[in-house]
C-alpha atoms as one frame of an Amber mdcrd trajectory, in Angstrom:
protein
  -2.100 -19.394  -8.048  -5.804 -19.748  -7.268  -7.800 -17.438  -5.021  -8.016
 -20.127  -2.336  -4.227 -20.384  -2.282  -3.912 -16.627  -1.859  -6.505 -16.538
   0.898  -4.728 -19.392   2.668  -1.420 -17.564   2.925   0.044 -17.058   6.374
  -2.626 -15.448   8.535  -0.198 -12.654   9.416  -0.049 -11.506   5.788  -2.744
  -9.103   4.654  -3.818  -9.272   1.024  -4.811  -5.979  -0.589  -6.427  -6.333
  -4.007  -5.042  -3.677  -6.351  -8.273  -3.057  -8.216  -7.140  -0.346 -10.651
  -8.124  -2.264 -13.780 -11.433  -3.764 -12.661 -14.878  -2.305 -12.145 -17.096
  -2.323  -9.083 -18.954  -5.483 -10.180 -15.707  -7.472 -10.149 -14.754  -6.032
  -6.771 -18.130  -7.165  -5.442 -17.474 -10.724  -6.629 -14.103 -10.814  -4.901
 -15.486  -9.309  -1.710 -18.118 -12.041  -1.633 -15.320 -14.597  -2.006 -13.288
 -13.394   0.951 -11.201 -10.414  -0.174 -12.092  -7.419   2.013  -9.258  -4.941
   1.382  -8.909  -3.103  -1.926  -6.380  -0.523  -3.075  -6.869   2.142  -5.716
  -4.190   4.167  -7.514  -6.367   7.134  -8.438  -8.430   9.212  -6.025 -11.356
   9.724  -8.415 -11.585   5.984  -9.094 -11.531   5.305  -5.360 -14.353   7.787
  -4.864 -16.461   6.309  -7.672 -16.000   2.689  -6.630 -16.570   3.403  -2.965
 -19.862   5.089  -3.824 -20.932   2.201  -6.076 -20.101  -0.325  -3.345 -21.237
   1.626  -0.296 -23.435  -1.276   0.792 -20.300  -3.378   1.446 -17.914  -2.897
   4.409 -14.870  -2.764   2.146 -11.568  -1.607   3.634 -10.197   0.855   1.096
  -6.513   1.701   0.688  -4.956   4.439  -1.410  -1.819   3.124  -3.086  -1.075
   5.651  -5.839   0.783   8.919  -6.205  -1.222  11.634  -4.461  -1.435  14.961
  -6.276  -1.958  18.018  -4.114  -5.169  18.961  -5.941  -6.682  15.580  -4.978
  -5.993  15.745  -1.243  -9.446  16.991  -0.244 -11.204  14.328  -2.305  -9.022
  11.593  -0.827  -9.695  12.700   2.725 -13.438  12.602   2.065 -13.065   8.898
   1.246 -11.458   8.164   4.629  -9.349   5.213   3.420  -8.219   2.892   6.189
  -4.634   3.266   4.968  -2.749   5.737   2.778   0.116   3.544   1.622   1.968
   5.936  -0.635   3.120   8.933   1.384   6.313   9.734  -0.504   7.832  12.355
   1.761   7.502  15.157   4.274   6.134  17.718   1.791   2.976  15.794   0.873
   2.670  14.578   4.462   2.456  18.160   5.737   0.005  19.129   3.005  -2.324
  16.284   3.996  -1.857  16.746   7.732  -2.988  20.365   7.759  -6.302  19.435
   6.091  -7.147  16.495   8.305  -9.766  16.574  11.030  -9.332  12.891  11.885
  -6.423  10.485  12.373  -5.249   8.854   9.137  -3.130   5.697   9.098  -0.173
   6.093   6.739   2.805   4.216   5.322   5.952   5.985   4.170   6.852   4.933
   0.638  10.546   4.120   0.243  12.356   3.928  -3.091  14.462   0.975  -2.008
  14.929  -0.073  -5.650  16.770   3.238  -6.105  15.156   3.765  -9.516  14.393
   7.202 -10.935  11.094   5.931 -12.338   9.781   5.171  -8.851   8.524   7.618
  -6.269   9.325   7.389  -2.603  11.921   8.558  -0.126  15.538   7.597  -0.717
  16.723   4.812   1.570  19.337   6.979   3.258  16.724   9.637   4.106  13.843
   7.347   5.061  14.555   7.006   8.773  14.905  10.756   9.320  11.807  11.598
   7.245   9.754   8.951   9.030  10.636  10.433  12.409  10.095  13.978  11.128
   6.615  13.142   9.862   5.849  11.398  13.116   6.931  14.482  15.065   5.421
  17.231  12.905   2.256  15.682  11.439   0.061  14.915  14.407  -2.991  13.848
  12.394  -0.991  11.210  10.514  -0.517   7.885  12.236   2.598   6.351  10.691
   2.213   2.569  10.733   5.195   1.403   8.683   6.665   1.318   5.197   5.682
   0.546   1.624   7.941  -0.142  -1.338   7.890  -1.527  -4.861  10.441  -4.178
  -5.797  13.185  -3.478  -8.293  12.090  -3.553 -11.929  14.461  -6.323 -12.939
  14.604  -9.873 -14.245  17.367 -10.490 -11.739  15.828 -12.050  -8.639  18.795
 -10.995  -6.538  18.189  -7.333  -7.413  14.533  -7.588  -6.450  15.459  -9.376
  -3.244  18.025  -6.700  -2.404  15.383  -3.971  -2.696  13.013  -5.868  -0.412
  15.749  -6.539   2.110  16.612  -2.837   2.240  12.981  -2.001   3.007  12.715
  -4.697   5.641  15.931  -3.576   7.344  14.466  -0.069   7.618  11.194  -1.498
   8.869  13.012  -3.403  11.615  14.749  -0.214  12.756  11.377   1.576  12.911
   9.504  -1.045  14.907  10.615   0.629  18.136   8.885   3.753  16.792   5.594
   1.942  16.242   6.009   0.539  12.722   3.809  -2.539  12.270   3.207  -2.818
   8.514   5.779  -3.706   5.869   3.879  -3.494   2.570   5.878  -4.943  -0.298
   5.227  -7.436  -3.034   2.934  -7.415  -6.048   1.699 -10.078  -8.472   5.110
 -10.805  -9.982   7.175 -10.887  -6.805   4.956 -11.279  -3.735   6.298 -14.700
  -2.771   9.836 -13.315  -2.659   8.586 -10.291  -0.722   7.008 -12.559   1.889
  10.287 -14.440   2.268  11.976 -11.088   2.856   9.544 -10.147   5.632   6.528
  -8.503   4.009   3.296  -8.707   6.013   1.120  -6.922   3.435   0.999  -7.653
  -0.294  -0.737  -5.755  -3.086  -2.043  -8.101  -5.759  -3.574  -7.136  -9.080
  -3.276  -9.290 -12.202  -2.605 -12.619 -10.464  -5.696 -12.132  -8.338  -8.147
 -10.979 -10.966  -7.059 -13.600 -13.475  -8.434 -16.143 -11.028 -11.953 -14.813
 -11.672 -12.410 -17.439 -14.391 -12.032 -20.132 -11.741 -15.188 -18.999  -9.923
C-alpha cells in the first residue's frame, strides 16, 4: 500500500505513524507529505525526536509501556495522547504528577496473551470507570489494543471485536477513540470498527516511492 492510499483512507480514521525505528529526518519527510501524528514507544526517544523536530507542529502520541521512572519525562513532552495506560496503578501514578489534563486511552489485552500488557477484558469496564472517577487529571478518551499474535485471521478478528464491543459500551461514558490495527492487520481492524490505526513498517517502506 502506498502512502497516498493510506492518506486516502476513510476521513474518520486517524493514522498514527509508529516511528520507533526511524530517525527525525525520516519523520520530517513524512510530515511534509501529510502525516502529522507520530507515536513513540520509548519516552527518551520521544523526548529526543520532539526536540529535534520542534519547528514542526507534530502531534505526538506515546504508545509504549510506561515505566514509573519515566513518568516525569513523559509529562514534560505533553503528548496529545497517551495510548497505553495499562491499568489503574499506572494511571494513579501519572495522575498525581499532572498539572494539566492529559488525554488517555486504556489499553486492553483483548488477545488474552501473556506476552501483551493491558487490562483483562473482564476487568476493563470497571477499571475504565474507576480511572475516570479517581484520576481527575486524566481525560479517558477510549481504548487501545493490539491484535492477537496469530496467523489465524479469525483469532485476530475476535480480539478486535472484543475491543470494539467494550468501546461501544463505553461510548456513553465519553469514549470516542478505538485505537487498534497495525501494519499487518489494520485493514481487518478498520472492518471491526477501529477509528485510529498505528502504522510502522508498511508506512515507512513507502519512503522509496517518494
